[in-house]
N, C-alpha and C positions, 0 to 999 in steps of 0.2 A: 608529660601527660599524653596518653595515646589519642589518636585522632578518630573521632567517631565517624563511621560511614553510615549514612541514612538512606532510606529509600526516598529518592528525590521527586519533586513534582515537575513533570515534563510537559504538562499540559494545563491550561487554565482550569478545565473542569475535571481534572484527575483527582480522585480521592483515595483510590487504592491502585495497586499494581502488583504484578507477579515477577519474581526473578525467574527467567526462563532458563538461564544457564550461568553457572559460575565458571569463570576462567581462572580462578585461583583456588588453592586449597590451604588448609590450615598450616601456618608457618611459612608460606611462600613469601619471598622478598619481591616487593613490587617497587616500581619507580612511579613518581608522579606522572600521570598521563597514561599509564598502562591500563588497558581494559580489564576491569575486574569482574564484571558481570553484565548480563543483558537483562533489560527490564522490558516487560510487556504491559501495554495499556490496552484499552478497548479499541485503540486505533492502529497502533504500530508497535514495533520492537526497536529499542535503541541501546546502544552501548553506554555504560557508565564507567567513568575512568577514576583511577586513584587520585584522591585529593592531595596525597602526600607520598613521600617515599618511606618505606619501612617494611616491617613484617606483618602479614595479615594474621590476626588472632581473633578468637571468639566469634567464629562465623555462626550466626544465630538463625538466619533465615533459610528455609528449604525452598527448592525450586517448585514452581507450579502452585504455590500456596498464596492467595490474596493477602496483601500486606498494606496496612494504612501508610500514606505518605508521611514521612518524618520518622518512621520506625527505625531505630538502630539495627543494621543487619550485620555489622562486623566492626572491627577496630584495627587501626594501623598503628603499630608501635615503632617509634622512631629508634634510631641507632642508640643502643646502650640501655634502652628501657627494659625493665623486667617484665616478663609476661605475668599478667595478673588477670583477675576477672573484674573489670571496672564496673562500678555501679553506673546506671545510666544518668543520674543527676551529675555525678562527678565528671562524666565525659561531655556533658551537654555544652560546656564552653567551647568545645572544638567543633560543634555541629556545623556552623556557618561555613567553615572551610570545605567541609564534605558537600554541603548542599550546593555550593556554587560551582562544583567541579563538572557538572553534567554536560553543558554545551559541547558539541562536537568540536573537534579540534585537531586540525592538522597543524596548527601552530601553537604548541604548548610551551609552557614555561620549562626551561631546562631542568633536569633533575638536580635535586639538591644533595643527594647522596648517592654514592655508587652502590649498586646492587649486583650480586652475582647472578648471571643469566640463568633462568629457570625455564623449563618448558612451559610452565603456566604463565610466564611473563611474556610470552611470544605475542607480538602485535600483529593483528590481521583483522580485516573488515569482515562482518558477518557473511557477505557474499562470498568472499575468498574462503572462509571456513566451509561454507556449505558446499561449494564446488569441490573442495579438497575431500570432504567427507564422501561425496557422490562418487569420487574417483579413487577412493581408498588411498589417498595421497597424504603422506606425513608432512605437515607444514614445516617441520624442522629442516626439510631438505630444500625449501624454497627460499630464495633470496628476496627480500622485500625492497622495494625501491621508493617507498613512501617515507614520510618524515620519521626519523629515528628507526628506519628499517621496517616500518609497517608494511605488511603484505597485502596487496590489493588484488582485485579480480584479474587485472592484466598480468600480474606476476605468477599467479597460479595457471592461467591459461597458457602463458609462454612456457612455463615449466612442463606442463603436460604435453605440449606440442613437441618439445625437445626429448621427452622421455622415450627410451628405446622401446620399440614395438617388439612383439613376440617374434622369435626366430622361426624359420621354416620348420625346424625340428619340433619346436613347441607346437606350431599350428598343425603338425602332422599327428599329434597325439590323438589316440582314439577318444571319441566323444563318450562321456559317461552314459552307462546304461539307464534308461529312464524306467522308473518304477511304474508298474501298472496301477498302484494305488493312487487314490486321488490326493494330490498334494495339498498340504495345509497352506501353502503360500508363504509370503513374507509379511510379517506384522510390522507396520511402520507407525510409530507414535505420531500424533499430530504435531506439526510445527507450531510455533507460537502464533503466526499469522493464521494458519488453519484453524487453530482453536478459537481465535477471535471471531473468524468468519462463521464457524460452525455455531458458536453460541449466539451471535447476533441474528443469523438467518433462522435459526430454530426458534428463537424468541419471537421473531416477526411472524412465523407461521403459526405459533401458538396463540399469539395475542391479537393479530391484525387479521380481520376477515377480508380476504382478498376477493376482488372480482376483476374480470378482464374484458377489454374491448380491443378488437383488432380491425384496423382499416387497411386495405390494400390501396396504395397511393402511387400515381404516376410520377416518375422521377425525371421526365424528359427536361423540364425547365431547370430543375436543380442540377442535373448533370451538365446542361449548357452553361449555367451560371458558374459552376465550378470550374470549367474550362476557362472562362473569361477571367475569373478571379485569379486563377494560377498565373496568367500572363501579367495581370496588374500587380500582383504581389512580387513577381520577378523584377518588375521595373522599379519598385520602391524597396526592394531588398528584404521583404518579408518572406517567411517560410511558405512553401506551397501548402495551400489549404487542403485538408482531407474531407471526405464526405461527413465524417463524424463531427468535425468542427462546424461545417456548414449547418448540420442538423442542430448542433448545440446553439448556434447563433439564432436559428429560426425558433427553436423551442424556447429560448430565453425571451424572445420578443412576444411569442404567444402566451407565455405565463403571465405576462403583465396584465393580460385581460382575464386571467382566470386564477385569482389569488388562492382559491381553495385547493388548487392542484400544487401550489407552491406553499403548502402549509404542513405543519407536523401535529402529531398527537402529543398532548402534554397533560398527563392525568386524565381528568375528565373534561378537557378543554381543547380547543383548536388554536394553535399558534399560527397566525398569519405573518409571514416573513416579509419585511419591507424589502430586503435585498434578495436577488435571485443568485443563489450559489449552486451551480450544477456540478455534480460528481460525475465523472466519467469512468466507468468500470474498466479496468485493465488487467492483464494477466502478468505475473512476474515469477518465473521459476515454478510455475504450477500453483501459485497462490493468487488470490483475488485481492486487489487493491483498488481503492477509489479515490484518486487525487481530485481536488475540487477547483473548478474555474470560479474564483471569487468575483462577485459583482458581474456575473455574465451578462446581465441585462444592460449594463453600462458599456459594454465593450463593442468596438466595431470589429470587423472581420480580421484586419491585420493584427490588432492587439490580441484578439482571442487566439488567432493562429500561433502568435509568438508565445503566449502564456501556455497553450497546450504543448508546444514543443519543449518548453522549459520544464513542464511537469513530467512529460514523458521521459526526458533525459534524466531528471531527478529520480524518477521511480526506478529506471534501470540501474542507476549508480547508487541507489539507496541513500540518497542525500535529503529526501523530502522529510520534513518535520511532522510530528503528529497533527499539528495545526493544519498542515496542507492536505492531510489525508482524512479529515473529518469535518463535520459541521455543514454538510451540504444541505440544501433544502429541496433538491429534486436530483434524480439520478437517470443517466442514459447508459444503456448497455447495448453495444452494437456488435453482433456476431456475424454480420453479413460477409465479412472478408473471409470467413471460414466456410462459406457455402451453406449456412444455415438459412432455411427459407423463413421460418417463423418460430418464435418461442415465447413462453411467459416467464417474467422475471419475478424474483421474490423482493418485496419492498425492503429498502435499507432503513430500519427504524432509527429515529421516530418519524421519518419522512412519511408523507401521505400517498405518494405515487412514484412509479419508476416506468420509463419507457424502454421497451425492447425492440430493436431494429434488425430485421432480417436482410438478406442479400437482395440486390437489385438485379432482375433478370427480365429479359424480353419475353412478353407474353401476348397472345392475341386478345385484343379487346375491341369492343364495339365503339365506333367514333363516326358520327354523322351517317349512320346507317351502313357503314362499311366495317369489315373486320380488318384491323391493322395491328401491327406489332408495336408495342410500347414498353419501355423499361418500367417495371413495376416492383414495389417493395412493400413488405408487410410491417406495420407498426402496431405493437400491442402494448397498451397502457394497463398496468396493474395498479389498482387503487385500493386504499384502505377504506372500507365501507363505513367505518366509524365517523369518518369526517368527509368523505366524498360520496355523493350520490351518483347514481347511474346517469342521470341527465346531465349533471355537471361535467362528468367525465366525457360524455358524448359530445357536448358543446366543445370541449377542449380539442377532442379528436377531429371534430368537423373544422375548426379553425386551423388546426395543424395541417390538415389536408389542403385547405385553401392556401395556406402560406407555402407549403412545399410545391404546390403546383403552380404557384405564382410568387416565387421567393423575392423577386426584386421589389415587391410591394412593401416588404418589411426591412430590407437592407439598405 
């Protein structure tokens, strides 16, 4: 009986998903554990592996089309089985094997049958595939060092570094003559992550009436505290804290006193969250991702610094699960390290607010009748006016200012 491959459920609240890319084609031989397609949810993109070894037949699902969880998308015919068009009820008995194959897997069960190597059966991480595409590199020329020859980011990077560069003769070739006509440029389809971000933020701007409050806050005390925390963390073996982590810690404490800022829109109601889960906006290969600091309100600085470091590493290596990339109750976006003075951020739905942080820069300010230089930074809160009123947002910003200018009162 052929093994039914279904669209798996990779997240608790997932009802539909899309196949972002097939890694096999009709008739390809695959081994158990080979990546056969990538699935996209509203939070992330993950690889799905073959639940058995055999030939891929009857691929039914197209890429980019929403599909309900549990829908059969293809079948795997075992060695010696005749290719037919199985009815879905007849194949239902094999569904469990396919549904349990998703969890990532560097330690997979050994293949149960030999399969001739095919280009479609090549094993590589999504990041390795992306880097290869960006550099016009054929992955068949790369030697994978992962489990069962899986090609990783390091393998591709190493291969590119060793690739021969252009010879002087090649460099001396005349540059192509530029047309005087206006170029149409290059049309690049959205990546799966870009499509998710585009849909969610477009929805936010369509449905959530945003309003913005900006405060310029002195960062002298926060900067001094950060220096002392760095020494303390070094003594106890914790990672060095960053300004983003310190702000997240202070924001988490301030949110306790402002439950409406730590709330979400749910239909025509407001969901007040008991736990404070702060998403931190990060960039990865040009894509926006938002890993979440769970229970940020219950963490001390060393714990939050360690968790932040773990999330950042997982984001870079693409090992975070959809559950770690969604479900936040509030979001912080810090672009200060890029020299941005101030900006307004789009709310991550269904959350009710997001905090945008600009760079810290010395500015002349008035203190005790004198003009002095002080490190100042702009903080802008974007709020959903359906659940947050102006006064409530202003009170939160006032408390945030007080906390950042006197951070040790909260830590």
